[in-house]
GUKOL-747052 format. One line per field, with one value per residue: residue in three letters; x, z, y of N, C-alpha, C in turn. Coordinates in nm, 2 decimals, always signed. Each point is the difference from the previous one (the first is absolute). Example, Ala and Ser with C-alpha at 12.3 -4.5 7.8 and 13.67 -1.06 7.14 Angstrom:
rokol (ALA SER)
n.c1 (+1.32 -0.04)
n.c3 (+0.78 -0.07)
n.c2 (-0.57 +0.11)
ca.c1 (-0.09 +0.09)
ca.c3 (+0.00 +0.00)
ca.c2 (+0.12 +0.11)
c.c1 (+0.09 -0.08)
c.c3 (+0.00 +0.08)
c.c2 (+0.12 +0.11)
//
This chain:
rokol (MET GLY GLU SER LEU ARG ASP LEU HIS PRO GLU ASP GLN VAL GLU ALA LEU VAL GLN ALA ASP ARG ALA THR ALA GLU ASP GLU PRO PRO LEU SER ALA LEU VAL THR ASP ASP ASP SER ARG MET HIS LEU PHE TYR PRO GLN ILE LEU ASP HIS LEU ASP ARG PRO VAL HIS LEU GLU GLY GLY LEU PRO ALA GLN TRP SER ALA ASP VAL GLN GLU LEU HIS ARG MET TRP GLY GLN HIS)
n.c1 (+11.77 -0.03 +0.01 +0.09 -0.05 +0.08 -0.06 -0.09 +0.02 +0.09 +0.01 +0.01 +0.09 +0.05 +0.00 +0.05 +0.08 +0.03 +0.01 +0.07 +0.05 -0.01 -0.04 +0.11 -0.10 -0.03 -0.10 +0.05 +0.08 +0.10 -0.04 +0.06 -0.07 -0.07 +0.05 +0.09 +0.10 +0.12 +0.01 -0.10 +0.08 -0.04 -0.07 +0.12 -0.09 -0.02 +0.10 +0.06 -0.04 +0.03 +0.11 +0.02 -0.04 +0.09 +0.07 -0.03 +0.12 -0.08 +0.09 +0.00 +0.00 -0.07 +0.08 +0.10 -0.04 +0.00 +0.12 +0.05 -0.06 +0.05 +0.12 +0.00 -0.04 +0.09 +0.08 -0.03 +0.00 +0.11 +0.03 -0.08 +0.07)
n.c3 (+12.95 +0.02 -0.13 -0.01 -0.07 +0.08 +0.06 -0.09 -0.09 -0.06 -0.07 +0.11 +0.03 -0.12 +0.00 +0.13 -0.04 -0.11 +0.07 +0.09 -0.11 -0.02 +0.13 -0.02 +0.01 -0.13 +0.05 +0.07 +0.07 -0.04 +0.09 -0.09 -0.04 +0.10 -0.07 +0.09 -0.05 +0.04 -0.11 +0.01 -0.10 -0.12 +0.02 -0.01 +0.07 +0.03 -0.07 +0.07 +0.12 -0.04 -0.04 +0.11 +0.04 -0.10 +0.08 -0.11 -0.01 +0.06 +0.09 -0.04 +0.13 -0.06 +0.02 +0.03 -0.10 -0.07 +0.05 -0.01 -0.12 -0.03 +0.06 -0.06 -0.11 +0.02 +0.04 -0.11 -0.07 +0.06 -0.02 -0.10 +0.04)
n.c2 (+8.48 +0.12 -0.03 +0.09 +0.10 +0.06 -0.10 +0.04 -0.09 +0.09 -0.11 -0.07 +0.09 +0.01 -0.13 +0.01 +0.10 -0.07 -0.11 +0.07 +0.04 -0.12 +0.02 +0.07 +0.09 -0.01 +0.07 -0.09 +0.07 -0.08 -0.08 -0.07 +0.10 -0.05 -0.10 +0.04 +0.06 -0.02 +0.07 -0.08 -0.05 +0.02 -0.11 -0.06 -0.07 +0.12 +0.02 -0.11 +0.05 +0.12 -0.05 -0.08 +0.12 +0.01 +0.07 +0.07 +0.06 +0.08 +0.02 +0.12 +0.01 -0.10 -0.11 +0.08 +0.07 -0.12 -0.04 +0.12 +0.00 -0.12 +0.03 +0.11 -0.07 -0.10 +0.10 +0.07 -0.11 -0.05 +0.13 -0.04 -0.11)
ca.c1 (-0.05 +0.08 +0.10 -0.03 +0.02 +0.15 +0.06 -0.02 +0.08 -0.06 -0.11 -0.11 -0.05 -0.08 -0.12 -0.09 -0.06 -0.09 -0.13 -0.07 -0.06 -0.09 -0.14 -0.01 -0.07 +0.09 +0.00 +0.06 +0.15 +0.04 +0.04 +0.15 +0.07 +0.04 +0.12 +0.12 +0.14 +0.04 +0.00 -0.14 -0.02 -0.06 +0.07 +0.04 -0.10 -0.13 -0.02 -0.04 -0.14 -0.09 +0.01 -0.08 -0.14 -0.04 -0.03 +0.10 +0.02 -0.08 +0.04 +0.11 +0.12 +0.05 -0.03 +0.01 -0.12 -0.12 +0.00 -0.03 -0.15 -0.07 +0.01 -0.09 -0.14 -0.04 -0.01 -0.13 -0.11 -0.01 -0.01 -0.15 -0.07)
ca.c3 (+0.03 +0.08 -0.08 -0.05 -0.14 -0.02 +0.02 -0.12 -0.12 -0.07 -0.10 +0.08 +0.06 -0.11 -0.02 +0.11 -0.01 -0.12 +0.04 +0.09 -0.08 -0.11 +0.03 +0.00 -0.12 -0.10 +0.02 +0.13 +0.00 +0.06 +0.14 +0.01 -0.01 +0.14 +0.04 -0.04 +0.04 +0.14 +0.02 -0.03 -0.14 -0.09 +0.01 -0.13 -0.05 -0.04 -0.15 -0.04 +0.04 -0.10 -0.13 +0.02 +0.01 -0.13 +0.03 -0.06 +0.07 -0.06 +0.02 -0.09 +0.07 +0.00 +0.11 +0.13 +0.01 +0.01 +0.13 +0.09 -0.01 +0.06 +0.15 +0.05 -0.02 +0.10 +0.12 -0.01 +0.00 +0.13 +0.11 +0.02 +0.07)
ca.c2 (+0.14 +0.09 +0.06 +0.14 +0.01 +0.01 -0.13 -0.07 +0.02 +0.12 -0.03 -0.03 +0.13 +0.06 -0.08 +0.02 +0.13 +0.00 -0.07 +0.09 +0.11 -0.05 +0.03 +0.15 +0.05 +0.06 +0.14 +0.03 -0.03 -0.12 +0.01 -0.02 +0.13 +0.04 -0.08 +0.09 -0.05 +0.04 +0.15 +0.05 +0.03 -0.10 -0.13 -0.05 -0.09 +0.07 +0.00 -0.13 -0.02 +0.07 -0.08 -0.12 +0.03 +0.07 +0.14 +0.09 +0.13 +0.10 +0.14 +0.05 +0.00 -0.14 -0.09 +0.06 +0.08 -0.09 -0.06 +0.11 +0.03 -0.12 +0.01 +0.11 -0.04 -0.10 +0.07 +0.07 -0.10 -0.06 +0.10 +0.03 -0.11)
c.c1 (+0.09 +0.12 -0.04 +0.03 +0.15 +0.06 -0.02 +0.10 -0.06 -0.11 -0.13 -0.06 -0.09 -0.13 -0.10 -0.07 -0.09 -0.13 -0.08 -0.08 -0.09 -0.15 -0.02 -0.06 +0.10 +0.01 +0.06 +0.15 +0.02 +0.04 +0.15 +0.08 +0.05 +0.12 +0.11 +0.13 +0.03 +0.00 -0.14 -0.02 -0.06 +0.09 +0.04 -0.09 -0.12 -0.01 -0.04 -0.14 -0.10 +0.00 -0.09 -0.15 -0.05 -0.05 +0.11 +0.01 -0.07 +0.05 +0.12 +0.14 +0.06 -0.03 +0.01 -0.13 -0.13 +0.00 -0.04 -0.15 -0.08 +0.00 -0.09 -0.14 -0.04 -0.01 -0.13 -0.12 -0.01 -0.01 -0.15 -0.07 +0.02)
c.c3 (+0.09 -0.08 -0.03 -0.15 -0.03 +0.01 -0.13 -0.11 -0.08 -0.10 +0.08 +0.07 -0.11 -0.02 +0.11 -0.01 -0.12 +0.04 +0.10 -0.08 -0.11 +0.02 +0.00 -0.13 -0.09 +0.02 +0.14 +0.00 +0.07 +0.15 +0.01 -0.01 +0.14 +0.05 -0.06 +0.04 +0.14 +0.02 -0.04 -0.14 -0.07 +0.01 -0.15 -0.07 -0.06 -0.16 -0.05 +0.03 -0.09 -0.13 +0.01 +0.01 -0.12 +0.03 -0.05 +0.09 -0.08 +0.01 -0.08 +0.08 +0.02 +0.13 +0.14 +0.03 +0.02 +0.14 +0.11 +0.00 +0.06 +0.15 +0.05 -0.01 +0.11 +0.14 +0.01 +0.02 +0.14 +0.11 +0.02 +0.08 +0.15)
c.c2 (+0.08 +0.06 +0.14 +0.00 +0.00 -0.14 -0.08 +0.03 +0.12 -0.03 -0.03 +0.13 +0.07 -0.07 +0.02 +0.14 +0.01 -0.07 +0.09 +0.11 -0.05 +0.04 +0.16 +0.04 +0.07 +0.15 +0.04 -0.04 -0.13 +0.02 -0.02 +0.13 +0.04 -0.08 +0.08 -0.07 +0.05 +0.15 +0.06 +0.05 -0.11 -0.13 -0.04 -0.09 +0.07 +0.00 -0.14 -0.04 +0.07 -0.08 -0.12 +0.03 +0.07 +0.14 +0.09 +0.13 +0.11 +0.14 +0.04 -0.01 -0.14 -0.07 +0.07 +0.09 -0.08 -0.06 +0.10 +0.03 -0.12 +0.00 +0.11 -0.03 -0.10 +0.06 +0.07 -0.09 -0.06 +0.09 +0.04 -0.10 +0.01)
//
């Protein structure tokens, strides 16, 4: 214990994030959208996570637009609590 996500092998990082999102409802964005790269942009693993969760990209702007919408929705949802 005590390891951070960054300490894990990349495949294990993806699996940890996928497992964390398995309980997320289909109509809610995955919490892993909030995991970003060092520049606060979409993490390279996000497309893999969506794929593992069988969540297609729904927005016309593609993956970057989907990630941005997911982050905004999570902030809106959690900002209400």
